[in-house]
C-alpha positions as CSV (number, residue, x, y, z in Angstrom):
1,M,24.7,-144.0,-27.3
2,R,21.0,-144.7,-27.8
3,S,20.0,-144.1,-31.4
4,V,17.1,-141.8,-32.3
5,R,15.3,-142.6,-35.4
6,V,12.5,-139.9,-35.3
7,A,13.6,-137.0,-37.4
8,T,11.2,-134.5,-35.7
9,F,13.2,-134.8,-32.5
10,A,16.3,-133.2,-34.1
11,L,15.4,-129.6,-33.5
12,A,14.5,-130.2,-29.8
13,A,17.6,-132.2,-29.3
14,A,19.6,-129.3,-30.7
15,A,18.0,-127.0,-28.1
16,L,19.1,-129.4,-25.3
17,A,22.7,-129.2,-26.6
18,L,22.9,-125.5,-25.8
19,P,25.6,-124.6,-23.3
20,L,24.4,-124.3,-19.8
21,A,25.1,-120.5,-19.9
22,A,22.3,-120.2,-22.5
23,I,19.8,-121.7,-20.1
24,P,18.4,-119.3,-17.5
25,A,19.9,-119.9,-14.0
26,T,17.7,-121.7,-11.6
27,A,17.7,-122.0,-7.8
28,D,18.8,-124.9,-5.8
29,P,16.2,-127.7,-6.2
30,G,15.8,-128.2,-2.4
31,P,16.8,-130.8,0.1
32,D,17.4,-134.5,-0.8
33,H,16.1,-137.7,0.7
34,R,19.7,-138.9,0.7
35,A,23.0,-137.1,0.8
36,A,23.9,-136.0,-2.7
37,P,27.2,-137.6,-3.9
38,H,30.0,-135.5,-5.3
39,S,29.3,-135.3,-9.0
40,N,29.1,-133.0,-12.0
41,A,26.3,-130.6,-11.1
42,K,25.0,-130.8,-14.7
43,F,24.2,-134.4,-14.4
44,D,22.4,-133.8,-11.1
45,R,19.5,-132.8,-13.4
46,L,17.3,-135.5,-14.9
47,R,17.3,-133.8,-18.2
48,H,21.1,-133.8,-18.6
49,A,21.5,-137.3,-17.1
50,A,19.3,-138.7,-19.9
51,P,20.6,-140.1,-23.2
52,E,20.8,-137.8,-26.1
53,G,17.4,-137.4,-27.8
54,F,15.5,-138.8,-24.8
55,F,13.1,-136.4,-23.2
56,V,12.3,-136.4,-19.5
57,G,9.1,-134.4,-18.8
58,T,6.6,-133.3,-16.2
59,A,3.1,-131.8,-16.1
60,A,3.0,-128.1,-15.4
61,A,0.5,-127.8,-12.6
62,G,-2.6,-125.6,-13.0
63,G,-6.3,-125.6,-13.9
64,G,-8.5,-128.6,-13.1
65,H,-8.5,-129.6,-9.4
66,H,-6.0,-126.8,-8.5
67,L,-8.8,-124.2,-9.0
68,E,-10.6,-125.6,-5.9
69,Q,-7.5,-125.7,-3.7
70,D,-6.5,-123.0,-1.1
71,Y,-3.3,-122.0,-3.0
72,P,-2.8,-119.7,-6.0
73,D,-2.1,-121.1,-9.5
74,P,1.1,-123.1,-9.0
75,F,2.8,-122.4,-12.3
76,T,2.1,-118.7,-12.1
77,H,2.8,-118.0,-8.4
78,D,5.3,-120.6,-7.1
79,R,8.7,-119.4,-8.2
80,K,10.7,-122.3,-6.7
81,Y,8.4,-124.7,-8.4
82,R,9.0,-123.1,-11.8
83,K,12.8,-123.1,-11.2
84,I,12.9,-126.8,-10.5
85,L,10.6,-127.4,-13.5
86,G,13.0,-125.5,-15.7
87,R,16.1,-127.1,-14.2
88,Q,15.2,-130.8,-14.1
89,F,13.0,-131.5,-17.2
90,S,13.4,-131.3,-20.9
91,S,9.7,-131.7,-21.7
92,V,6.6,-130.0,-20.3
93,S,2.9,-131.0,-20.6
94,P,0.2,-128.5,-19.5
95,E,-1.7,-130.5,-16.9
96,N,-5.1,-128.9,-17.5
97,Q,-4.4,-125.7,-19.3
98,M,-5.0,-127.2,-22.8
99,K,-8.0,-129.2,-21.9
100,W,-11.4,-128.2,-23.4
101,D,-13.0,-126.7,-20.3
102,F,-10.0,-124.5,-19.7
103,I,-8.8,-123.4,-23.1
104,H,-12.3,-123.2,-24.8
105,P,-14.6,-122.0,-22.0
106,E,-17.2,-120.5,-24.3
107,R,-18.2,-121.5,-27.8
108,D,-16.8,-118.3,-29.4
109,R,-13.9,-117.7,-26.9
110,Y,-10.5,-119.4,-26.5
111,R,-8.4,-118.8,-23.5
112,F,-4.7,-119.2,-24.5
113,E,-3.0,-117.1,-21.9
114,E,-2.0,-119.8,-19.4
115,A,-1.0,-122.3,-22.1
116,D,0.9,-119.6,-23.9
117,A,2.9,-118.9,-20.7
118,I,3.9,-122.6,-20.4
119,V,4.9,-122.9,-24.1
120,D,6.9,-119.6,-23.7
121,F,8.6,-120.9,-20.6
122,A,9.5,-124.2,-22.3
123,E,11.1,-122.4,-25.2
124,R,13.2,-120.2,-22.8
125,H,14.4,-123.3,-21.0
126,G,15.2,-125.4,-24.1
127,Q,12.3,-127.8,-23.5
128,V,9.8,-129.4,-25.8
129,V,6.0,-129.4,-25.2
130,R,3.4,-132.2,-25.3
131,G,0.0,-130.9,-26.0
132,H,-2.9,-132.5,-24.0
133,T,-5.6,-133.1,-25.2
134,L,-7.9,-132.6,-28.2
135,L,-10.7,-135.3,-28.0
136,W,-11.7,-136.6,-24.6
137,H,-14.9,-137.5,-22.7
138,N,-13.8,-135.6,-19.6
139,Q,-13.3,-132.0,-18.6
140,N,-15.5,-130.7,-21.4
141,P,-17.3,-127.3,-20.9
142,A,-20.9,-127.3,-19.9
143,W,-21.8,-125.3,-23.1
144,L,-20.6,-128.3,-25.1
145,E,-22.0,-131.2,-23.1
146,E,-25.3,-129.5,-22.4
147,G,-25.8,-127.8,-25.8
148,D,-28.5,-128.8,-28.2
149,F,-26.3,-129.2,-31.3
150,T,-26.9,-131.1,-34.5
151,A,-24.3,-133.7,-35.6
152,E,-23.2,-131.2,-38.3
153,E,-22.7,-128.5,-35.7
154,L,-20.8,-130.7,-33.4
155,R,-18.5,-131.8,-36.2
156,A,-17.8,-128.2,-37.1
157,I,-17.2,-127.3,-33.4
158,L,-14.6,-130.1,-33.0
159,R,-12.9,-129.3,-36.3
160,D,-12.7,-125.6,-35.3
161,H,-11.3,-126.4,-31.9
162,I,-8.6,-128.8,-33.1
163,Q,-7.5,-126.5,-36.0
164,T,-7.6,-123.4,-33.8
165,V,-5.7,-124.9,-30.9
166,V,-3.2,-126.9,-32.9
167,G,-2.8,-124.1,-35.4
168,H,-2.2,-121.6,-32.6
169,Y,0.8,-123.6,-31.5
170,A,2.0,-124.8,-34.9
171,G,5.7,-125.5,-34.9
172,R,5.9,-125.2,-31.1
173,I,4.4,-128.5,-29.9
174,Q,6.4,-131.7,-30.3
175,Q,3.6,-134.3,-29.6
176,W,-0.2,-134.0,-29.2
177,D,-2.4,-136.4,-27.4
178,V,-5.1,-136.2,-30.0
179,A,-7.5,-138.9,-28.8
180,N,-7.4,-139.6,-25.0
181,E,-9.0,-142.5,-23.2
182,I,-11.4,-143.5,-26.0
183,F,-11.7,-147.2,-24.8
184,D,-13.0,-148.6,-21.5
185,D,-11.1,-151.3,-19.6
186,Q,-12.9,-154.0,-21.6
187,G,-11.7,-152.6,-24.9
188,N,-15.0,-151.1,-25.9
189,L,-15.3,-147.6,-27.4
190,R,-16.8,-145.1,-24.9
191,T,-19.9,-144.7,-27.0
192,E,-22.0,-143.3,-24.2
193,Q,-19.4,-141.2,-22.3
194,N,-17.7,-139.6,-25.2
195,I,-19.8,-137.0,-26.8
196,W,-17.9,-137.1,-30.1
197,I,-18.1,-140.9,-30.6
198,R,-21.7,-141.0,-29.3
199,E,-23.0,-138.3,-31.6
200,L,-20.7,-138.6,-34.6
201,G,-19.6,-142.2,-34.6
202,P,-16.2,-143.8,-34.3
203,G,-15.0,-142.4,-37.6
204,I,-14.6,-139.0,-35.9
205,V,-11.4,-140.3,-34.3
206,A,-9.7,-140.5,-37.7
207,D,-11.0,-137.1,-38.6
208,A,-9.5,-135.6,-35.4
209,F,-6.0,-136.9,-36.4
210,R,-6.5,-135.6,-40.0
211,W,-7.5,-132.2,-38.8
212,A,-4.6,-132.0,-36.3
213,H,-2.2,-133.0,-39.0
214,E,-3.5,-130.3,-41.3
215,A,-3.1,-127.7,-38.6
216,D,0.5,-128.7,-37.8
217,P,2.1,-131.2,-40.2
218,E,5.3,-131.4,-38.0
219,A,3.6,-132.4,-34.7
220,R,3.6,-136.0,-33.8
221,L,0.0,-137.3,-33.1
222,F,-0.7,-139.8,-30.3
223,F,-3.3,-142.0,-28.8
224,N,-3.1,-141.8,-25.0
225,D,-4.7,-143.8,-22.2
226,Y,-4.4,-145.3,-18.7
227,N,-4.4,-149.1,-17.9
228,V,-2.7,-149.8,-21.2
229,E,0.7,-150.4,-19.7
230,G,0.4,-154.2,-20.2
231,I,-1.0,-156.4,-23.0
232,N,-4.8,-156.6,-22.2
233,A,-8.2,-156.0,-23.7
234,K,-7.8,-152.3,-23.7
235,S,-4.3,-152.1,-25.3
236,N,-5.4,-154.8,-27.8
237,A,-8.2,-152.5,-28.8
238,Y,-5.8,-149.7,-29.6
239,Y,-3.5,-152.2,-31.4
240,A,-6.3,-153.2,-33.7
241,L,-7.5,-149.7,-34.2
242,V,-4.1,-148.3,-35.0
243,Q,-3.6,-150.9,-37.7
244,E,-6.9,-150.0,-39.3
245,L,-6.2,-146.3,-39.3
246,L,-2.6,-146.8,-40.7
247,A,-4.1,-148.9,-43.5
248,D,-6.4,-146.1,-44.3
249,G,-3.6,-143.5,-44.4
250,V,-4.7,-141.7,-41.2
251,P,-1.7,-139.7,-39.7
252,V,-1.3,-141.6,-36.5
253,H,2.3,-141.3,-35.3
254,G,2.3,-142.6,-31.7
255,F,0.8,-144.6,-28.9
256,S,1.4,-143.6,-25.2
257,T,0.5,-145.2,-21.9
258,Q,-0.1,-142.8,-19.0
259,G,1.6,-144.9,-16.2
260,H,-0.7,-144.0,-13.3
261,L,0.2,-146.9,-11.1
262,S,-0.5,-147.9,-7.5
263,T,1.6,-150.0,-5.1
264,R,-1.7,-151.8,-4.3
265,Y,-1.3,-153.7,-7.5
266,G,1.5,-155.6,-9.1
267,F,3.8,-154.0,-11.7
268,P,2.7,-154.6,-15.4
269,G,5.7,-156.7,-16.3
270,D,4.8,-156.9,-20.0
271,L,5.1,-153.1,-20.4
272,E,8.2,-153.4,-22.6
273,Q,6.6,-156.0,-24.8
274,N,3.5,-153.9,-25.2
275,L,5.4,-150.8,-26.2
276,R,7.5,-152.9,-28.6
277,R,4.5,-154.2,-30.5
278,F,3.4,-150.6,-31.3
279,D,7.0,-149.8,-32.2
280,E,6.9,-152.7,-34.7
281,L,3.9,-151.0,-36.4
282,G,6.2,-148.0,-37.0
283,L,4.7,-145.9,-34.2
284,E,6.6,-143.7,-31.7
285,T,5.8,-144.6,-28.1
286,A,5.9,-142.7,-24.9
287,I,5.0,-142.9,-21.2
288,T,3.2,-139.7,-20.5
289,E,1.7,-139.4,-17.0
290,V,3.7,-141.3,-14.5
291,D,3.0,-141.4,-10.8
292,V,2.9,-144.2,-8.3
293,R,0.4,-143.7,-5.5
294,M,0.3,-145.6,-2.2
295,D,-1.9,-146.2,0.8
296,L,-0.5,-144.0,3.5
297,P,-0.1,-144.9,7.1
298,E,-2.1,-143.0,9.7
299,S,0.8,-140.7,10.1
300,G,0.4,-139.6,6.5
301,E,4.1,-140.3,5.9
302,P,5.2,-143.3,3.7
303,T,7.5,-145.9,5.2
304,E,10.9,-146.5,3.8
305,E,9.7,-149.8,2.4
306,Q,6.9,-148.0,0.5
307,L,9.3,-145.5,-0.9
308,Q,11.6,-148.2,-2.1
309,Q,8.7,-150.1,-3.8
310,Q,7.6,-146.8,-5.4
311,A,11.1,-146.2,-6.7
312,D,11.2,-149.7,-8.1
313,Y,7.9,-149.1,-10.0
314,Y,9.2,-145.8,-11.4
315,V,12.5,-147.1,-12.6
316,R,10.9,-150.2,-14.1
317,M,8.7,-148.0,-16.2
318,L,11.6,-145.9,-17.3
319,N,13.7,-148.9,-18.2
320,A,10.9,-150.4,-20.3
321,C,10.7,-147.2,-22.2
322,L,14.5,-147.0,-22.6
323,A,14.6,-150.5,-24.0
324,V,12.3,-149.7,-26.9
325,E,13.9,-147.6,-29.6
326,S,10.9,-145.5,-30.5
327,C,10.1,-144.6,-26.8
328,N,11.8,-141.3,-26.5
329,S,9.6,-139.5,-24.0
330,F,9.0,-140.2,-20.3
331,T,6.8,-137.8,-18.4
332,V,5.9,-137.7,-14.7
333,W,2.5,-136.3,-13.9
334,G,3.8,-133.7,-11.6
335,F,7.1,-133.9,-9.7
336,T,6.0,-132.7,-6.2
337,D,3.3,-134.0,-3.8
338,K,2.5,-130.4,-3.1
339,Y,0.4,-130.2,-6.3
340,S,-0.4,-133.9,-7.0
341,W,-3.9,-134.7,-8.2
342,V,-3.8,-138.1,-6.4
343,P,-5.0,-137.2,-2.8
344,V,-7.9,-135.2,-4.3
345,F,-9.2,-138.2,-6.3
346,F,-8.0,-141.2,-4.2
347,E,-8.9,-140.9,-0.6
348,G,-6.2,-142.2,1.8
349,Q,-3.6,-142.5,-1.0
350,G,-0.9,-140.1,-1.9
351,S,2.9,-139.5,-2.0
352,A,2.7,-140.4,-5.6
353,T,5.4,-138.2,-7.1
354,I,9.2,-138.0,-7.0
355,M,9.5,-135.1,-4.5
356,T,7.7,-134.3,-1.2
357,D,5.7,-131.2,-0.6
358,D,8.9,-129.2,0.2
359,F,10.7,-130.5,-2.9
360,T,12.8,-133.1,-1.0
361,R,13.9,-135.8,-3.5
362,K,12.6,-139.3,-2.8
363,P,14.3,-142.6,-3.7
364,A,12.2,-142.6,-6.9
365,F,14.0,-139.4,-8.1
366,F,17.4,-141.0,-7.6
367,A,16.4,-144.3,-9.1
368,L,15.3,-142.4,-12.3
369,Q,18.5,-140.4,-12.2
370,D,20.7,-143.4,-11.9
371,A,18.8,-145.3,-14.7
372,L,19.2,-142.3,-17.0
373,K,22.9,-142.1,-16.3
374,D,23.3,-145.8,-17.0
375,A,21.4,-145.5,-20.3
376,R,23.5,-142.5,-21.3
377,K,26.8,-144.4,-20.7
378,G,25.4,-147.4,-22.7
């Protein structure tokens, strides 16, 4: 059985150990891409196939691009979606409901209702929650980006936001993405794009971690970014920064790579080595926003070959995480194409998740399930 050395996972693991009768019943998850073999129904769920102490998560759809679509809020209105979310996963990340523009729409007003509903749901279903995100250059409200604030005012705004939001959920969030995407692909700080770094200097990143830790000393605090799966200029920049912050006593607990991949490009074969070097610094690691997009044929339906390549990418990411002791969290960025962000932002690409629009399971789902079962046996 895979060992877990992070003490803060103990409470959440205990929740997952509840008998099935203690977890609210959920509906059938829908049709499968392949005929389901005869097996213990409990292990048909990703969350129960996983090794003890290993969390399999998903984003809870809502906010962001969903507000512009012709369907109602997914988490609130799609009952079947919620039931699969509760059945299959042991960790939940609000997709947009904790981002600045959604949760803090006006300077003197916070909007907690939607995020509260997700956290409440997670607790009812024995799931942990990843908070996302506290300091980012994107999805900030207009009042913040266009406001005429002094540096002192901006610093107070950020501190109030972090301590209010983290404090609101103190004791209920397992991990927080404190600083999100603070480097560009060349490994340079986003000094122009990121209002906090631009106006307050790079030292504000350390302050953000300190303020979050003050608001909830039990939460594990992470850096999170894309294109840091492999060892490259961007992940090297995080590696150097983390060492500086740890030497200064800053409460940085984790490093996570998002895992937004495309079959256009080769798989980052040094993912495991990259996670391992952060593990060797004493950090927790995680893969937090996994999807694998592809260029779709004119029919709009992926070929079997594409689906198999996608499944290979998914399972290789999972196996890299499973191979590193401190990597105890693997989160897909949505589990159904019905609500995926990919087609909205990448024209001609899609089918990026592990289930189709009608919740049919793809080869990627079964590849993850099999890998989790193998790890559990080991």
